[in-house]
C-alpha positions in Angstrom: -41.2 9.7 -26.4 -42.9 6.6 -27.8 -43.4 3.4 -25.8 -41.2 0.4 -26.0 -42.5 -1.6 -28.9 -45.9 0.0 -28.8 -47.8 3.0 -30.2 -46.5 6.5 -29.3 -47.6 7.9 -26.0 -50.6 10.1 -26.1 -52.1 12.7 -23.8 -51.0 15.7 -22.0 -49.5 15.1 -18.5 -50.7 18.5 -17.3 -53.4 18.3 -14.7 -56.8 19.4 -15.9 -58.1 22.8 -14.8 -60.8 22.3 -12.2 -61.6 26.0 -12.4 -62.7 25.5 -16.0 -64.6 22.4 -15.0 -66.5 24.1 -12.2 -68.6 26.1 -14.6 -69.4 23.0 -16.7 -70.0 20.3 -14.1 -72.7 20.6 -11.5 -71.7 19.8 -7.9 -74.0 17.1 -7.1 -39.4 -14.3 -8.2 -41.8 -17.3 -8.9 -43.5 -16.3 -12.1 -47.0 -17.5 -12.9 -47.7 -18.1 -16.6 -49.5 -15.4 -18.5 -51.8 -16.7 -21.2 -51.3 -15.1 -24.6 -53.3 -15.2 -27.8 -50.1 -15.9 -29.7 -49.4 -19.0 -27.6 -52.9 -20.3 -28.0 -52.8 -19.6 -31.7 -49.6 -21.5 -32.2 -51.0 -24.5 -30.3 -54.4 -24.6 -32.0 -53.6 -23.2 -35.5 -56.4 -20.7 -35.0 -56.6 -17.1 -36.0 -55.7 -14.4 -33.4 -59.3 -13.6 -32.7 -60.2 -17.2 -32.1 -57.0 -17.6 -30.0 -58.0 -14.6 -27.8 -61.3 -16.1 -27.2 -59.8 -19.5 -26.3 -57.4 -18.0 -23.8 -60.2 -16.3 -21.9 -61.0 -18.0 -18.6 -64.6 -18.9 -17.8 -66.4 -16.1 -16.1 -64.2 -13.3 -17.6 -65.8 -10.6 -19.7 -66.1 -11.3 -23.4 -63.4 -8.7 -24.2 -60.4 -7.1 -22.5 -61.4 -3.8 -20.8 -60.7 -0.8 -23.0 -61.0 2.0 -20.5 -59.1 1.8 -17.2 -59.4 4.3 -14.3 -56.0 4.3 -12.7 -56.6 5.5 -9.1 -54.6 6.3 -6.0 -55.3 7.9 -2.7 -53.3 9.5 0.1 -54.7 9.3 3.6 -54.1 10.6 7.1 -53.6 7.0 8.4 -54.3 3.4 7.8 -57.7 3.0 9.5 -60.7 4.2 7.4 -62.9 4.2 10.5 -60.7 6.8 12.2 -58.6 8.4 9.5 -59.5 10.2 6.3 -58.6 10.3 2.6 -56.8 13.6 2.0 -56.1 13.3 -1.7 -57.4 11.4 -4.8 -55.7 11.1 -8.1 -57.0 9.4 -11.2 -56.2 8.8 -14.9 -58.5 7.6 -17.5 -56.4 5.3 -19.7 -57.4 3.8 -23.1 -55.9 0.3 -23.5 -55.9 -0.2 -27.3 -54.1 3.0 -28.1 -52.1 3.1 -24.8 -53.3 6.7 -24.4 -54.0 8.9 -21.4 -57.5 10.4 -22.1 -57.9 12.5 -19.0 -56.7 13.0 -15.4 -57.6 14.7 -12.2 -56.3 15.1 -8.7 -57.6 17.1 -5.7 -57.1 17.5 -2.0 -59.9 16.9 0.5 -60.0 19.3 3.5 -58.7 17.6 6.7 -58.2 19.0 10.2 -55.0 17.1 10.8 -52.7 14.7 8.9 -50.5 12.5 11.1 -49.2 11.0 7.9 -47.7 14.3 6.6 -44.1 13.0 7.1 -44.9 10.2 4.6 -47.1 12.0 2.0 -45.9 15.5 2.5 -49.4 17.0 2.5 -50.1 19.6 5.2 -53.5 19.6 6.7 -53.4 23.5 6.5 -52.8 23.2 2.7 -55.7 20.9 2.3 -58.0 23.5 3.7 -56.9 26.3 1.3 -59.6 27.5 -1.0 -59.7 25.3 -4.1 -62.5 23.7 -6.1 -62.3 20.2 -4.7 -66.0 19.7 -5.1 -65.6 20.3 -8.9 -62.7 17.8 -8.8 -64.8 15.2 -7.1 -67.7 15.7 -9.6 -65.3 15.3 -12.5 -63.8 12.2 -10.8 -67.3 10.7 -10.7 -67.6 11.2 -14.5 -64.2 9.5 -15.0 -65.5 6.5 -13.0 -68.6 6.4 -15.2 -66.4 6.3 -18.3 -64.2 3.4 -17.0 -64.7 -0.3 -17.5 -62.4 -1.3 -14.6 -60.7 0.6 -11.7 -57.0 -0.2 -11.3 -55.1 0.6 -8.2 -51.7 -0.5 -6.8 -52.8 -2.3 -3.5 -56.4 -2.0 -4.4 -57.6 -3.4 -1.1 -56.2 -0.4 0.6 -57.6 2.3 -1.8 -61.0 0.7 -2.1 -61.8 0.9 1.6 -61.9 4.7 1.5 -64.8 4.9 -0.9 -68.3 4.8 0.5 -67.3 7.0 3.4 -67.7 10.8 3.8 -67.5 12.7 0.5 -66.3 9.7 -1.4 -69.1 7.6 -2.7 -68.7 3.8 -3.3 -67.5 3.0 -6.8 -69.8 0.5 -8.5 -67.2 -0.8 -11.0 -64.9 -3.9 -11.0 -61.5 -3.4 -9.3 -58.1 -4.8 -10.4 -55.0 -4.7 -8.3 -51.8 -4.0 -10.3 -49.7 -5.3 -7.3 -51.7 -8.5 -6.5 -53.7 -9.5 -9.6 -51.3 -8.7 -12.5 -48.5 -11.2 -13.1 -45.7 -9.1 -14.6 -43.4 -10.8 -17.1 -40.6 -12.8 -15.6 -37.9 -11.0 -17.7 -38.7 -7.8 -15.7 -37.2 -9.5 -12.7 -39.8 -8.1 -10.2 -40.9 -9.5 -6.9 -44.3 -11.3 -7.0 -45.9 -8.2 -5.4 -43.7 -5.2 -6.6 -43.9 -1.7 -5.4 -44.9 1.1 -7.7 -41.3 2.4 -7.7 -39.8 -1.0 -8.6 -42.5 -1.5 -11.3 -41.8 1.9 -12.9 -38.0 1.3 -12.9 -38.4 -2.1 -14.4 -40.1 -0.5 -17.4 -37.6 2.4 -17.7 -40.0 5.0 -16.2 -38.1 7.7 -14.3 -39.1 8.0 -10.6 -38.9 11.6 -9.5 -41.2 11.7 -6.5 -43.3 9.4 -4.3 -46.5 9.4 -2.2 -48.6 11.8 -4.1 -51.7 10.4 -5.6 -51.5 11.6 -9.2 -47.7 11.0 -9.4 -48.2 7.3 -8.6 -51.0 7.1 -11.2 -48.7 8.6 -13.8 -46.0 5.9 -13.1 -48.6 3.2 -13.6 -50.0 4.7 -16.8 -46.4 5.0 -18.2 -45.8 1.3 -17.3 -49.0 0.4 -19.2 -47.9 2.5 -22.2 -44.7 0.4 -22.4 -46.3 -3.0 -21.7 -46.8 -5.0 -24.8 -48.5 -7.8 -22.9 -51.0 -5.5 -21.2 -54.2 -7.0 -22.7 -53.2 -10.5 -21.7 -52.3 -9.4 -18.2 -55.6 -7.6 -17.8 -57.6 -10.6 -19.0 -55.7 -13.0 -16.6 -55.9 -10.4 -13.8 -59.7 -10.4 -14.0 -60.0 -14.1 -13.4 -62.0 -14.9 -10.2 -59.7 -15.2 -7.2 -59.9 -16.9 -3.8 -57.7 -17.1 -0.8 -55.3 -20.0 -0.8 -53.0 -21.3 1.9 -49.6 -22.8 1.0 -49.1 -26.3 2.2 -45.3 -26.4 2.6 -43.0 -27.6 5.4 -41.2 -25.0 7.4 -37.9 -25.5 5.7 -39.5 -24.7 2.3 -41.3 -21.5 3.5 -39.1 -19.5 1.1 -41.0 -20.9 -1.8 -44.2 -19.4 -0.5 -42.5 -16.0 0.1 -41.0 -16.0 -3.4 -44.5 -16.7 -4.9 -46.0 -13.7 -3.2 -47.7 -15.4 -0.3 -47.9 -13.4 2.9 -47.3 -14.7 6.4 -49.9 -14.0 9.1 -52.0 -11.8 6.7 -55.0 -12.3 6.7 -54.8 -15.8 8.3 -52.8 -16.1 11.5 -49.7 -18.4 11.3 -50.2 -19.2 7.6 -48.8 -18.3 4.2 -51.7 -17.1 2.0 -52.4 -15.4 -1.3 -55.4 -14.6 -3.5 -55.1 -16.8 -6.7 -57.2 -17.9 -9.6 -57.7 -21.6 -10.0 -55.3 -21.6 -13.0 -52.6 -19.9 -11.0 -53.0 -22.2 -8.0 -52.6 -25.2 -10.3 -49.4 -23.8 -11.9 -47.5 -22.9 -8.6 -45.5 -26.1 -8.3 -46.3 -26.7 -4.7 -49.6 -27.7 -3.0 -52.1 -25.1 -1.8 -55.6 -25.3 -0.4 -58.5 -22.8 -0.6 -59.4 -21.4 2.8 -62.2 -19.3 4.4 -60.8 -15.8 4.8 -62.8 -15.2 8.0 -62.1 -18.5 9.8 -58.9 -19.7 8.2 -60.5 -23.1 7.9 -60.4 -25.1 4.6 -63.5 -24.5 2.5 -66.3 -26.8 3.4 -65.0 -27.4 6.9 -67.9 -28.0 9.3 -66.4 -25.6 11.8 -67.2 -22.7 9.6 -69.6 -21.8 6.8 -67.7 -21.7 3.5 -68.0 -18.4 1.7 -66.5 -17.0 -1.5 -63.8 -14.4 -0.9 -64.8 -11.1 -2.5 -62.4 -10.2 -5.2 -61.1 -6.9 -6.5 -62.5 -7.9 -9.9 -66.0 -8.1 -8.5 -68.3 -5.1 -8.6 -68.6 -3.1 -5.4 
């Protein structure tokens, strides 16, 4: 079935055979505006290529990324210092053709899984004989082929890499929940769940909490999203942590705009935003130090730049 208003879907949704790979691979709703080329072209009278360059914020790569690695993990808990990643799923997605190029998922052996009631993965099943090392090696090749790594709630998934069998991923990260501003007509919350995002784009939801399944939902959304290039370019703008400056009786405005209470700054509504997004909110905000909660430049703390998911690991 083709995508909505886009090129036909490509790729086979069957998982790759890791047994075949083992022989070949050595184991070593407040909506924020979305800039569009069409809008810039209309305003400036320029051609589409010039318009695309004009819409690009300072510091963003010269072109929209063409290869995305859509990634998801399942874990035995929430603390990467005590818990473990039990499953990795990934899809290499080609943006211009809206095509799935390759995909992989594999279980990592674990002694126990307290999160089994949530993700349905038995620790005993994770220890069954299967070529997870080959899957991991192939996953690394997909990482090398990607321009950007995309995850839904990237701050959670990213923290499991660089520990144990999972090496750190030296590529830019983009969060499809926090960094992409989905079109207002989809009537989504500011930070939608994967399920709500899939349903908003007409993607059937048949299961939850398995890594490759959630990657498939996101890939299908990308296939159906006509504005994908503009969303990616805007999503890669540098971001900092901002604190909403609203009176108590207007706290709903911060909530509707995707700000979080008490996370990561105690007793404050905060959200990571680009300068453009902060200016377009419609209510005042102030950049804050994510470690101290103080305004940037406050003598009480040394101002630092908040690491963004769009920065290389």
